[in-house]
VOGU-3710 file (C-alpha; in Angstrom, 3 decimals, decimal comma):
1> mtqqkpsvet> -13,838/24,202/-1,010  -13,722/20,435/-0,453  -11,666/18,618/-3,022  -13,141/15,467/-4,513  -10,896/12,448/-4,806  -11,462/10,342/-7,902  -11,599/6,638/-7,205  -9,537/4,266/-9,337  -11,161/1,071/-8,041  -14,708/0,108/-8,972
11> hvachqcdal> -15,376/-2,056/-5,907  -13,974/-2,399/-2,387  -13,939/-5,672/-0,408  -14,942/-5,487/3,251  -12,228/-6,759/5,587  -14,903/-7,986/8,040  -17,480/-9,844/5,930  -15,823/-9,881/2,439  -18,802/-8,124/0,858  -18,079/-6,148/-2,315
21> spapdvhegq> -19,259/-2,543/-2,241  -19,109/0,046/-5,024  -16,273/2,528/-4,618  -17,851/5,949/-5,248  -16,004/9,225/-5,243  -15,310/10,187/-1,624  -14,783/13,734/-0,385  -12,282/14,739/2,291  -13,618/13,927/5,740  -16,110/11,361/4,420
31> klvchrcgak> -15,905/7,596/4,845  -17,192/4,558/2,985  -19,128/1,992/5,062  -19,937/-1,630/4,221  -23,590/-2,032/3,249  -23,765/-5,471/4,893  -22,024/-5,205/8,296  -21,440/-1,479/8,688  -17,646/-1,742/8,990  -15,603/1,218/7,805
41> lyeckpnsid> -14,046/0,436/4,428  -12,254/3,666/3,707  -11,995/7,182/5,102  -10,718/10,083/3,023  -8,488/11,858/5,537  -8,448/15,658/5,267  -5,247/17,294/4,011  -3,386/14,010/4,381  -0,302/14,810/2,289  0,483/18,174/3,908
51> rtlalslagl> -0,165/16,965/7,441  1,957/13,841/7,029  4,776/15,824/5,409  4,765/18,329/8,279  4,783/15,576/10,916  7,577/13,650/9,239  9,753/16,766/8,962  9,061/17,610/12,607  10,025/14,055/13,552  13,283/14,329/11,617
61> ilaypamtlp> 14,112/17,564/13,443  13,368/15,940/16,803  15,356/12,792/15,997  18,748/14,432/16,569  18,124/15,751/20,112  16,145/12,623/21,016  19,091/10,391/20,162  22,083/12,514/21,171  20,957/14,559/24,210  20,787/13,002/27,697
71> vmgvsavgif> 17,625/11,004/28,280  18,048/10,341/31,995  20,446/11,302/34,735  21,071/9,374/37,968  22,536/10,933/41,099  23,637/8,747/44,022  26,235/9,132/46,823  27,445/12,345/45,280  28,027/10,854/41,814  25,984/11,999/38,837
81> nqasivdsig> 25,796/10,150/35,537  23,656/10,794/32,487  23,439/9,184/29,074  21,754/9,546/25,711  20,469/6,770/23,488  23,656/6,925/21,418  25,713/6,694/24,617  23,667/3,667/25,673  24,393/1,912/22,389  28,111/2,570/22,808
91> llidtnyqgi> 28,043/1,333/26,400  26,293/-1,889/25,391  28,950/-2,504/22,738  31,756/-1,862/25,240  30,227/-4,330/27,710  29,917/-7,086/25,069  26,168/-6,812/24,599  26,443/-6,363/20,844  23,146/-8,124/20,140  21,165/-5,814/22,411
101> alclflfafa> 23,046/-2,826/21,023  22,124/-3,867/17,486  18,442/-4,244/18,421  18,443/-0,853/20,124  20,110/0,759/17,109  17,705/-0,811/14,628  14,353/-0,520/16,394  14,825/2,752/18,298  17,015/4,654/15,839  17,574/3,355/12,311
111> iplvrlisaa> 14,124/2,025/11,358  12,149/4,973/12,841  14,497/7,368/11,051  14,129/5,549/7,726  10,337/5,529/8,207  10,257/9,302/8,743  12,470/9,915/5,712  10,319/7,596/3,607  7,071/9,304/4,638  8,555/12,730/3,878
121> yicasikfnr> 9,844/11,547/0,497  6,531/9,970/-0,532  4,440/12,978/0,485  6,854/15,490/-1,050  6,928/13,542/-4,319  3,123/13,577/-4,539  2,784/17,182/-3,389  5,263/18,502/-5,960  4,251/16,019/-8,688  7,584/14,185/-8,756
131> itpsmrtffs> 6,210/10,647/-8,907  8,620/8,142/-10,446  7,915/4,600/-11,748  9,730/3,099/-8,750  7,458/4,881/-6,274  4,970/1,987/-6,242  7,630/-0,485/-5,079  8,992/2,050/-2,623  5,585/2,595/-1,023  4,988/-1,154/-0,829
141> syhqldswtm> 8,212/-1,444/1,175  7,132/1,418/3,413  4,266/-0,696/4,780  6,766/-3,126/6,282  8,363/-0,420/8,433  5,251/0,104/10,567  5,687/-3,310/12,193  9,357/-2,696/13,019  9,151/0,764/14,556  9,259/0,164/18,306
151> lhvfllgmvv> 9,713/3,616/19,812  6,760/2,987/22,141  8,375/-0,200/23,453  11,610/1,641/24,192  9,702/4,470/25,899  7,917/1,916/28,077  11,298/0,460/29,009  12,582/3,890/30,036  9,497/4,550/32,176  9,833/1,174/33,910
161> smyklvdlae> 13,519/1,878/34,562  12,660/5,237/36,084  10,053/3,625/38,314  12,535/1,044/39,601  15,338/3,555/40,176  13,315/6,311/41,808  13,694/4,744/45,288  17,403/4,036/44,862  18,723/7,289/43,464  17,757/10,801/42,493
171> lhvgigftaf> 16,566/10,878/38,893  16,838/13,743/36,441  14,812/13,699/33,240  16,906/15,087/30,395  15,963/17,081/27,323  16,517/13,969/25,246  13,597/12,252/26,983  11,251/15,138/26,159  12,422/15,152/22,543  11,956/11,374/22,390
181> vfllicstai> 8,351/11,658/23,615  7,552/14,243/20,942  9,317/12,074/18,357  7,062/9,175/19,364  4,002/11,437/19,031  5,039/12,486/15,508  5,753/8,887/14,503  2,386/7,709/15,823  0,499/10,624/14,265  1,908/9,742/10,844
191> svtldhhliw> 0,074/6,413/11,036  -3,148/8,356/11,613  -2,754/11,096/9,008  -1,223/9,120/6,133  -3,961/8,150/3,676  -2,687/4,956/2,067  -5,702/4,711/-0,248  -5,122/8,234/-1,555  -1,445/7,554/-2,236  -2,247/4,363/-4,146
201> eeleqadng> -4,753/6,317/-6,215  -2,186/9,014/-6,963  0,364/6,391/-8,007  -2,222/4,612/-10,163  -3,211/7,835/-11,892  0,446/8,701/-12,500  1,015/5,300/-14,129  -2,109/5,673/-16,289  -1,242/9,249/-17,181
//
């Protein structure tokens, strides 16, 4: 049975043409379209809370092997070296590249991890009806993390490095690289499954209740 989501707002402004449209009750899988330009105003994503919670927990499980297991190994003239992301951060610090090490730690480790924990906390709080008054501020801060999660940029850097080294040495892709790719998939999928409109409605109803 499809669950109906009550709408708190009475009107929705179109982000394309600024037209105001009534905000009717929307069922899961349905979307609201602007009556003037046809732009999509809102889509009620199916099973958003459970799917986002599952993806965030999977991402947290993958974070440990992605960061600590070897990402890439290089073999040349009989010498084999491999390193994980954590090893790379330590090596950058040892070679006096503290600024790059800090950026790598923040954008490829700390911020993605905080984003996964935040998504899991928000969804679990709504799922188990543990919404607190501070949840509104917490979710507002969560929006800022999307712009600072740069796992895809780091993955692109690893792929470019592999492409440049493949003619100079024998490369070995480690388990950490596979875990990192799946971590990136989970992190990206959260942006697709998380229904921000639904969460704001749940928070609004909790405040009014």
